SENU-701457 format. One record per residue (C-alpha): residue in one letter; x, y, z. Coordinates in pm, 1 decimal, padded with zeros to 6 digits. Each point is the difference from the previous one (the first is absolute). Last residue first. Layout:
! residues N
A	X	Y	Z
...
END
This chain:
! residues 205
X	05801.6	-01674.8	-04094.3
X	-00376.7	00072.4	00012.0
X	-00040.2	-00211.9	00314.7
X	00277.5	00186.2	00175.8
X	-00157.3	00333.3	-00099.0
X	-00339.6	-00103.2	00149.0
X	00156.4	-00101.9	00328.1
X	00171.4	00333.5	00026.9
X	-00327.6	00184.2	-00077.0
X	-00189.9	-00188.5	00274.3
X	00274.4	00059.6	00254.4
X	00010.3	00370.5	-00086.5
X	-00380.5	00024.7	00034.0
X	00017.0	-00164.7	00343.8
X	00267.8	00240.3	00122.9
X	-00185.6	00300.2	-00138.2
X	-00318.6	-00101.1	00178.4
X	00168.2	-00071.1	00332.0
X	00176.5	00335.9	-00010.7
X	-00318.5	00189.5	-00094.3
X	-00210.2	-00159.8	00274.7
X	00267.6	00057.3	00261.4
X	00012.9	00370.1	-00090.7
X	-00381.9	00028.9	00023.5
X	00019.3	-00107.2	00367.0
X	-00272.5	-00218.7	00160.7
X	00064.9	-00330.9	-00167.6
X	-00264.4	-00275.9	-00019.7
X	-00251.3	00115.8	-00260.7
X	00235.4	00191.9	-00225.6
X	00267.7	-00265.8	00045.4
X	-00241.2	-00267.4	-00122.9
X	-00099.4	00221.5	-00289.9
X	00365.6	00053.2	-00083.9
X	00059.1	-00374.6	00034.2
X	-00244.5	-00060.2	-00282.3
X	00238.9	00207.9	-00206.1
X	00210.0	-00306.7	-00072.0
X	-00287.7	-00163.2	-00187.7
X	00012.9	00258.3	-00279.8
X	-00284.5	00260.5	-00014.0
X	-00340.3	-00036.1	-00168.2
X	-00257.7	-00249.5	00128.0
X	00087.5	-00078.7	00362.1
X	00194.7	00318.3	00067.6
X	-00282.5	00217.1	-00130.5
X	-00263.2	-00183.6	00206.3
X	00210.0	00028.1	00315.3
X	00067.1	00366.3	-00069.8
X	-00370.0	00079.8	-00034.7
X	-00085.3	-00180.7	00324.8
X	00280.1	00174.0	00189.0
X	-00108.1	00336.2	-00139.0
X	-00354.5	-00046.1	00131.3
X	00119.6	-00089.5	00347.3
X	00234.5	00298.6	-00004.7
X	-00285.0	00236.4	-00086.9
X	-00194.0	-00109.7	00306.2
X	-00352.5	-00119.1	-00059.2
X	-00246.9	00100.9	00269.5
X	-00323.6	-00198.3	-00008.5
X	-00285.3	00205.1	00150.9
X	-00141.4	-00090.1	00340.4
X	-00369.5	00088.8	00043.9
X	-00024.1	00246.0	00287.9
X	-00132.0	-00142.8	00323.6
X	-00354.8	00004.4	00140.3
X	-00046.3	-00093.8	00367.4
X	-00353.4	-00057.1	00129.9
X	-00054.9	-00025.2	00374.4
X	-00281.2	-00148.5	00208.2
X	-00279.5	00106.8	00233.4
X	-00334.9	-00159.2	00078.9
X	-00336.1	00154.5	00087.5
X	-00313.4	-00057.4	00207.1
X	-00358.2	00122.5	00005.9
X	-00330.8	-00079.6	00167.0
X	-00372.7	00070.1	00006.5
X	-00092.8	00124.5	-00349.0
X	00297.1	-00186.3	-00150.7
X	00344.1	00152.6	-00053.7
X	00315.7	-00148.9	-00147.2
X	00322.7	00202.2	-00015.9
X	00306.5	-00107.2	-00199.2
X	00306.8	00197.8	00105.9
X	00322.7	00052.5	-00192.2
X	00344.1	00116.3	00108.7
X	00214.9	00132.7	-00282.5
X	00122.9	-00043.0	-00354.5
X	-00236.7	00139.5	-00263.1
X	00254.3	00275.0	-00078.4
X	00218.2	-00265.8	-00162.8
X	-00280.7	-00047.8	-00249.1
X	-00236.4	-00290.5	-00050.7
X	-00118.0	-00087.1	-00349.2
X	-00351.8	-00109.3	00092.1
X	-00116.7	-00026.4	00359.3
X	-00231.6	-00292.5	00067.7
X	-00205.9	-00002.1	00319.1
X	-00107.1	-00336.0	00137.3
X	-00289.2	-00046.1	00241.9
X	-00064.2	-00332.7	00172.1
X	-00296.2	-00090.1	00222.4
X	-00138.1	-00293.9	-00194.4
X	-00264.1	00204.5	-00184.1
X	00279.0	00245.4	-00086.9
X	00193.2	-00264.3	-00192.4
X	-00068.0	00105.8	-00360.6
X	-00015.9	00373.9	00071.1
X	00347.4	00107.7	-00115.1
X	00015.6	00371.7	00079.5
X	00184.9	00194.5	-00268.1
X	00264.4	00270.6	00031.8
X	00204.3	00203.8	-00250.8
X	-00250.5	00244.6	-00151.8
X	00051.1	00256.1	00276.3
X	00256.5	-00126.4	00249.1
X	00151.8	00331.4	00111.6
X	-00343.9	00164.7	00000.8
X	-00151.0	-00276.8	00218.1
X	-00248.6	-00230.4	-00166.2
X	-00368.3	-00024.5	00087.3
X	-00240.4	-00288.7	-00044.5
X	-00375.8	00010.7	00047.2
X	-00225.7	-00304.3	-00011.0
X	-00368.3	00090.8	00006.7
X	-00262.3	00104.4	00256.1
X	00295.2	00104.6	00216.6
X	00272.8	-00260.7	-00036.7
X	00363.8	00098.8	00046.7
X	00338.7	-00098.1	-00139.3
X	00281.9	00250.7	00047.2
X	00343.9	-00003.7	-00161.6
X	00339.6	00157.8	00068.5
X	-00083.1	00265.9	00256.7
X	00310.8	00168.6	00138.2
X	00072.8	-00011.5	00375.0
X	00275.7	-00266.2	-00021.7
X	-00104.9	-00165.6	-00324.1
X	-00364.5	-00070.8	00070.7
X	-00237.2	-00270.9	-00114.1
X	-00370.3	00018.2	00077.9
X	-00282.1	-00251.2	00027.7
X	-00360.6	00084.2	00086.6
X	-00195.8	-00318.1	00053.6
X	-00290.1	-00141.1	-00201.4
X	00217.2	-00228.6	-00215.0
X	00179.5	-00129.2	00309.1
X	-00158.1	-00345.4	00017.8
X	00135.8	-00185.3	00299.7
X	00310.5	-00205.5	00068.6
X	00082.8	00014.4	00370.4
X	00241.4	00158.0	-00043.2
X	00055.8	00281.5	-00244.2
X	00211.0	00022.0	-00311.1
X	00251.3	00243.1	-00147.0
X	00177.0	-00013.5	-00334.7
X	00218.8	00264.4	-00164.6
X	00084.8	-00117.9	-00352.8
X	00282.0	00161.5	-00199.2
X	00046.2	00088.4	-00366.5
X	00358.5	00069.8	-00111.0
X	00140.0	00333.6	-00121.2
X	00239.7	00044.4	00291.7
X	00104.2	-00329.0	00152.6
X	-00166.1	-00189.8	00285.7
X	00036.2	-00083.4	00368.0
X	-00304.7	-00054.9	00223.8
X	00091.9	-00008.8	00368.3
X	-00108.1	-00317.6	00175.7
X	-00316.9	-00154.0	00146.2
X	-00224.1	00184.2	-00245.1
X	-00311.3	00138.5	00170.7
X	-00244.3	-00148.8	00248.9
X	-00315.7	00178.1	00112.6
X	-00172.9	-00140.1	00308.7
X	-00375.4	-00035.5	00035.2
X	-00294.0	00092.0	00217.6
X	-00357.2	-00053.6	-00110.9
X	-00278.3	00196.4	00167.5
X	-00312.7	-00197.6	00092.8
X	00091.9	-00032.9	00366.7
X	00083.2	00370.7	00023.6
X	-00327.2	00094.7	-00165.1
X	-00190.3	-00224.5	00236.0
X	00171.4	00152.7	00303.1
X	-00063.5	00355.3	-00115.0
X	-00368.1	-00074.8	-00064.5
X	-00036.7	-00177.7	00334.8
X	00158.4	00295.5	00178.2
X	-00236.8	00241.9	-00173.4
X	-00303.7	-00210.8	00090.9
X	00108.3	-00026.3	00365.7
X	00048.0	00375.6	00016.2
X	-00346.4	00057.8	-00141.1
X	-00158.3	-00257.5	00234.6
X	00165.1	00159.9	00302.0
X	-00120.0	00341.4	-00108.0
X	-00359.1	-00128.5	-00025.9
X	00024.1	-00173.9	00337.9
X	00130.8	00315.5	00166.5
X	-00276.5	00209.5	-00157.6
X	-00265.1	-00248.2	00119.1
X	00148.3	-00004.7	00352.2
X	-00027.0	00374.8	00015.7
END
């Protein structure tokens, strides 16, 4: 009886020692993402960087990026490096591996779309521990220059007045820009043309 008790005690003690040693040897870490929201324009390339502290080599970890619940990119090592892209990001993501030995992983998304906007998660997992960070990516439409027809006409009229028409008609352009009513523009223009013609007749006489 005492022999059985001693044997069981030794087994339990061995198991506890194994668990304790494994816990002591496991490395804990904290994942840090971008401090602020990432803002970019549609069609641009964007970098999503996360790093862990303390700085340790993460090349043997499993690293995943999610947009909400959708997989964006997965990096995993099982005999060899395996990388998987989510269906919505197929052919548009690349993991930059230059700084992984220092605990930093950067995912590059090419030609982002407005649909890429959302809450993102970068998830780091080692054999004994895992942690993740959350941040937001906001993609806006690329603004297109909107030329109003009146702006174009003003430029054309200014060029025409400068090179072609008599000096008195310069006031028509001024009236066109300043005045709001077409009637005022016409009256000012006719008045200035009449003054210019009267002056010309006096010089001819």
